[in-house]
Backbone bond lengths (Angstrom), bond angles and torsions (degrees), N, CA, C in turn:
res aa  C-N    CA-C-N  psi(-1)  N-CA   C-N-CA  omega(-1)  CA-C   N-CA-C  phi
1 M - - - 1.449 - - 1.514 110.37 -
2 A 1.332 119.18 -46.31 1.472 122.05 -178.07 1.488 110.43 -65.13
3 V 1.334 118.38 -35.73 1.493 118.81 179.93 1.501 110.13 -65.81
4 S 1.305 119.92 -38.18 1.481 122.22 179.60 1.535 110.02 -64.10
5 V 1.296 117.15 -41.43 1.457 120.82 177.21 1.534 110.35 -62.38
6 L 1.342 116.49 -43.72 1.447 119.78 178.92 1.518 113.59 -63.18
7 F 1.340 117.36 -39.03 1.478 120.70 175.59 1.486 112.52 -67.84
8 D 1.347 117.51 -39.06 1.489 119.68 174.16 1.484 111.14 -60.10
9 T 1.307 117.10 -38.23 1.493 122.28 179.66 1.517 109.04 -66.19
10 L 1.351 117.85 -43.14 1.457 120.77 178.01 1.479 112.71 -61.50
11 L 1.331 115.58 -38.17 1.468 118.89 -174.88 1.516 115.52 -83.90
12 D 1.342 116.57 -29.63 1.442 119.62 -171.74 1.489 116.26 -108.78
13 C 1.277 120.30 -20.81 1.461 123.01 -174.63 1.515 111.45 -75.31
14 T 1.324 116.92 132.56 1.463 121.62 179.65 1.510 112.39 -95.83
15 E 1.322 117.07 -13.63 1.443 119.89 177.38 1.555 110.69 -72.61
16 K 1.278 117.98 156.94 1.463 120.03 -176.16 1.524 112.52 -82.64
17 R 1.311 118.08 -43.74 1.459 121.51 -171.62 1.539 112.76 -76.10
18 V 1.324 118.01 -30.78 1.451 119.51 -174.96 1.542 111.16 -66.18
19 P 1.348 120.48 -46.57 1.453 117.95 175.56 1.490 114.72 -62.69
20 E 1.346 117.29 -31.76 1.449 119.36 177.79 1.502 111.33 -67.33
21 I 1.309 117.18 -36.29 1.487 121.32 175.48 1.523 108.61 -67.70
22 A 1.327 117.75 -39.64 1.491 120.22 -179.55 1.513 109.84 -63.35
23 I 1.337 118.18 -38.90 1.467 119.84 -179.22 1.546 111.18 -69.78
24 I 1.328 115.46 -31.41 1.473 120.95 177.29 1.563 108.58 -66.76
25 V 1.342 117.23 -45.17 1.428 121.04 179.53 1.530 110.92 -63.98
26 L 1.333 117.21 -41.54 1.482 120.10 175.21 1.503 111.74 -58.93
27 D 1.287 116.31 -41.83 1.470 119.96 177.32 1.524 110.47 -59.95
28 Q 1.304 117.23 -43.64 1.479 120.90 179.06 1.535 110.23 -62.61
29 R 1.334 116.20 -40.85 1.456 119.68 177.70 1.541 113.27 -64.97
30 C 1.288 115.95 -29.51 1.475 121.42 -177.94 1.553 112.43 -78.77
31 Q 1.302 115.81 -4.19 1.463 117.72 178.37 1.519 112.35 -79.44
32 C 1.320 117.57 -6.12 1.454 120.66 176.91 1.545 110.99 -126.11
33 V 1.286 115.71 160.98 1.487 122.71 -177.88 1.498 109.89 -57.68
34 E 1.304 116.75 -48.73 1.480 119.86 -175.89 1.526 111.36 -62.77
35 G 1.315 116.68 -40.54 1.477 122.57 179.38 1.529 110.76 -62.30
36 R 1.343 117.78 -43.74 1.430 119.57 179.62 1.545 110.47 -69.48
37 A 1.299 117.30 -35.69 1.526 120.39 176.52 1.510 108.07 -62.78
38 D 1.343 118.27 -45.94 1.468 121.35 178.83 1.517 111.48 -59.59
39 L 1.307 115.94 -42.04 1.480 119.23 178.90 1.492 110.11 -61.82
40 L 1.305 117.77 -45.71 1.482 120.84 -176.46 1.541 111.63 -72.53
41 K 1.280 119.24 -19.79 1.493 121.14 174.50 1.505 112.11 -69.56
42 H 1.309 114.34 -28.72 1.500 118.27 179.91 1.514 109.27 -73.14
43 G 1.277 116.53 126.63 1.450 122.50 -172.37 1.492 116.07 -55.08
44 S 1.267 119.88 -34.96 1.471 120.09 -174.16 1.539 112.21 -116.99
45 S 1.296 117.81 20.66 1.432 122.66 -173.90 1.566 114.39 -56.30
46 L 1.296 117.13 -52.51 1.463 120.67 -178.23 1.519 110.18 -65.84
47 A 1.295 118.90 -35.47 1.470 122.31 178.88 1.520 108.78 -65.43
48 V 1.300 118.28 -47.63 1.440 122.28 -176.20 1.526 109.27 -65.98
49 V 1.322 118.39 -45.36 1.440 121.39 -176.28 1.544 108.90 -65.42
50 S 1.324 118.50 -44.66 1.461 120.05 -178.53 1.565 110.83 -67.02
51 K 1.303 117.10 -33.39 1.477 117.67 -179.50 1.512 113.05 -72.71
52 T 1.341 117.54 -16.49 1.492 118.23 177.94 1.495 111.77 -77.66
53 I 1.356 118.04 -15.44 1.471 120.78 178.92 1.510 108.12 -66.94
54 F 1.293 117.13 126.72 1.500 127.92 -178.29 1.542 112.96 69.83
55 R 1.309 119.81 5.17 1.458 120.71 176.60 1.481 111.53 -105.14
56 M 1.361 117.40 -10.90 1.434 121.48 179.14 1.527 106.71 -120.08
57 S 1.277 116.95 -158.79 1.431 120.80 178.59 1.522 110.10 -69.29
58 P 1.372 117.79 160.00 1.486 118.24 175.55 1.498 113.91 -55.47
59 A 1.351 117.25 -38.42 1.445 120.31 178.45 1.533 111.97 -62.34
60 A 1.345 115.95 -43.21 1.454 120.50 179.80 1.554 110.74 -66.55
61 S 1.323 115.59 -37.29 1.468 119.70 176.77 1.501 110.99 -60.89
62 E 1.332 115.88 -44.13 1.471 121.00 179.59 1.532 109.01 -64.38
63 I 1.295 120.62 -37.71 1.449 123.17 -179.72 1.519 108.27 -68.55
64 A 1.342 118.29 -42.83 1.474 120.70 179.54 1.530 110.21 -60.91
65 L 1.316 116.90 -39.96 1.458 118.71 177.90 1.525 110.08 -68.05
66 R 1.274 118.48 -36.61 1.474 123.60 177.22 1.548 108.77 -61.11
67 I 1.292 118.91 -36.75 1.465 123.38 177.38 1.543 107.64 -64.63
68 L 1.309 116.73 -51.99 1.465 119.41 177.83 1.513 113.24 -55.77
69 Y 1.309 114.53 -40.63 1.481 121.46 -179.70 1.565 109.13 -66.63
70 S 1.267 118.51 -42.24 1.475 122.77 179.60 1.519 110.46 -63.00
71 V 1.300 114.49 -46.94 1.486 120.51 179.74 1.537 108.60 -63.66
72 S 1.325 117.68 -44.25 1.454 120.94 179.62 1.508 113.54 -61.76
73 M 1.357 115.32 -45.20 1.426 120.30 -176.76 1.532 115.10 -69.97
74 F 1.287 114.96 -41.00 1.462 120.42 -169.83 1.533 116.73 -110.75
75 S 1.346 115.95 -19.20 1.450 118.45 -179.36 1.515 111.75 -130.34
76 G 1.321 116.55 13.63 1.469 120.21 -177.55 1.540 110.27 -70.62
77 N 1.297 114.54 130.48 1.437 121.99 175.27 1.530 106.43 -143.35
78 S 1.295 118.31 -178.39 1.485 118.33 -176.55 1.522 111.89 -64.00
79 N 1.291 119.49 -31.04 1.451 120.69 176.88 1.550 111.91 -66.68
80 V 1.351 115.81 -43.71 1.434 120.25 176.69 1.513 111.99 -62.15
81 V 1.314 116.29 -44.42 1.487 120.64 -179.71 1.545 108.94 -57.76
82 Q 1.317 115.83 -51.15 1.436 122.42 -178.47 1.545 111.96 -62.47
83 E 1.288 117.12 -42.73 1.447 121.29 178.62 1.515 112.66 -62.19
84 M 1.342 115.08 -43.05 1.458 120.35 179.11 1.532 109.74 -61.53
85 L 1.294 116.33 -36.63 1.452 120.91 175.92 1.528 112.62 -67.50
86 Q 1.323 115.63 -48.00 1.464 119.84 -176.98 1.531 114.99 -68.48
87 V 1.314 116.97 -31.78 1.517 118.32 -178.82 1.504 114.19 -91.93
88 G 1.333 115.63 4.85 1.478 118.41 177.73 1.486 117.21 88.04
89 A 1.339 117.51 4.77 1.444 120.05 178.29 1.544 114.20 -63.56
90 A 1.315 115.52 -36.59 1.444 119.25 177.68 1.513 111.35 -64.20
91 E 1.316 118.05 -44.39 1.456 120.62 176.41 1.521 111.17 -61.99
92 K 1.315 116.46 -38.38 1.472 119.79 178.14 1.503 110.40 -61.23
93 L 1.343 118.91 -38.29 1.415 121.60 176.55 1.526 113.15 -62.45
94 F 1.328 116.49 -40.04 1.449 119.33 174.12 1.497 111.87 -61.26
95 L 1.347 115.55 -40.76 1.440 121.51 177.21 1.555 112.44 -60.28
96 V 1.316 115.10 -40.10 1.483 119.90 176.97 1.542 109.03 -58.65
97 L 1.300 117.67 -40.03 1.474 121.56 -178.77 1.530 110.28 -64.86
98 Q 1.349 115.57 -38.47 1.457 119.95 -175.56 1.523 112.07 -79.43
99 V 1.354 117.71 -37.25 1.446 120.78 -171.04 1.516 114.82 -98.64
100 D 1.310 117.17 -42.32 1.467 121.33 -172.06 1.493 112.59 -70.25
101 R 1.307 114.42 139.33 1.476 121.14 177.30 1.532 111.97 -102.05
102 G 1.319 115.00 -13.03 1.501 119.31 179.89 1.506 111.28 -79.21
103 S 1.290 115.54 135.25 1.466 118.86 -174.83 1.524 112.04 -74.90
104 K 1.370 118.57 -25.23 1.442 120.17 179.51 1.532 110.60 -64.49
105 M 1.320 117.58 -51.83 1.451 121.17 -177.03 1.550 108.29 -66.65
106 K 1.310 116.85 -44.12 1.465 120.43 -177.34 1.544 110.28 -61.73
107 G 1.323 117.38 -41.39 1.441 123.20 -177.43 1.543 110.05 -66.30
108 K 1.294 118.51 -43.17 1.454 122.12 -179.00 1.543 109.53 -68.45
109 A 1.321 118.16 -41.94 1.447 122.48 178.86 1.546 109.57 -62.52
110 K 1.333 116.21 -40.47 1.477 119.55 -178.62 1.531 109.76 -68.05
111 E 1.331 117.59 -37.01 1.469 119.44 178.33 1.513 113.94 -66.44
112 I 1.349 114.89 -38.58 1.474 118.01 177.92 1.493 111.17 -67.17
113 L 1.349 114.90 -43.56 1.473 119.80 177.90 1.500 113.27 -59.61
114 K 1.330 116.63 -40.75 1.459 121.15 -179.98 1.570 109.12 -66.79
115 M 1.339 112.87 -42.73 1.496 118.51 -177.09 1.500 112.38 -60.43
116 Y 1.306 119.08 -38.96 1.430 122.76 -176.63 1.547 114.50 -106.37
117 S 1.322 116.20 11.34 1.436 120.21 -173.27 1.532 115.12 -58.03
118 R 1.337 116.09 -38.43 1.477 118.88 -178.08 1.533 111.89 -61.11
119 V 1.297 115.49 -39.48 1.462 120.19 -178.39 1.523 110.23 -76.68
120 W 1.321 116.36 -47.05 1.450 120.09 -174.72 1.515 112.91 -68.40
121 K 1.360 117.01 -32.35 1.460 120.83 -179.58 1.524 113.45 -58.67
122 K 1.296 113.70 -33.53 1.439 120.49 -178.61 1.537 114.71 -83.01
123 S 1.275 116.29 -7.54 1.469 121.45 -173.60 1.527 112.96 -86.06
124 P 1.306 116.74 137.27 1.446 119.61 175.81 1.558 111.20 -73.24
125 C 1.344 117.35 -10.48 1.443 119.50 179.49 1.489 113.52 -75.45
126 I 1.331 119.28 -21.86 1.434 122.76 178.51 1.538 107.42 -97.24
127 L 1.296 114.51 123.05 1.449 119.53 -179.14 1.505 110.68 -71.58
128 N 1.305 116.74 137.65 1.495 122.98 -175.05 1.527 110.90 -57.35
129 H 1.342 115.30 -35.81 1.508 116.26 -176.73 1.523 109.69 -66.89
130 L 1.313 118.90 -28.48 1.484 120.85 177.94 1.544 110.01 -68.61
131 I 1.299 116.20 -43.46 1.468 119.36 176.96 1.539 110.42 -62.30
132 S 1.304 118.08 -42.16 1.469 121.17 177.17 1.490 111.74 -62.49
133 L 1.305 117.68 -44.86 1.471 120.79 177.77 1.499 112.20 -59.27
134 F 1.347 117.33 -41.00 1.440 121.33 178.92 1.528 110.12 -59.36
135 H 1.313 115.66 -43.00 1.430 121.47 -177.07 1.549 110.13 -70.09
136 V 1.319 117.00 -47.20 1.481 122.12 -175.07 1.529 110.27 -66.55
137 F 1.301 117.47 -52.84 1.483 122.35 -171.76 1.526 114.42 -76.53
138 H 1.324 115.49 -23.51 1.447 116.00 -171.67 1.530 112.64 -121.37
139 G 1.327 116.22 1.24 1.452 119.08 175.88 1.505 113.26 62.87
140 C 1.317 116.18 26.50 1.452 119.75 -178.81 1.534 108.33 -115.58
141 E 1.299 114.98 135.08 1.443 119.39 178.57 1.482 109.14 -90.24
142 I 1.316 115.57 127.24 1.435 120.19 170.31 1.501 105.81 -88.21
143 R 1.305 117.62 113.46 1.460 121.21 -172.30 1.472 113.37 -74.25
């Protein structure tokens, strides 16, 4: 229930600080198994979280990426991997690598991309030039 209220706040609130507080609370919820499960039960959770990256403050963007990282590391399964691909979260991770100068965000994005590279490499949803850029600029092989 709380996760739904937080997502409604992220989607509907026009004030600046309230959505940032909502993303902080979501991050706290994602630190435990039940919180991540609640997040994944919400139909648009990964889409909403990934869309907040670069649309809010730098701190909120970092927190949104930390949520994706937490879900990927501890609750990642084939459904999560596919959903991240379908809602554009994977492309957002590539964007983080290209745009962000902060090592925390870039490091987390790189880890998620490496973790799911085998699945995403085969997908028509990921543009080939993004995979090439990842390899060239970051010295990481997408297997």
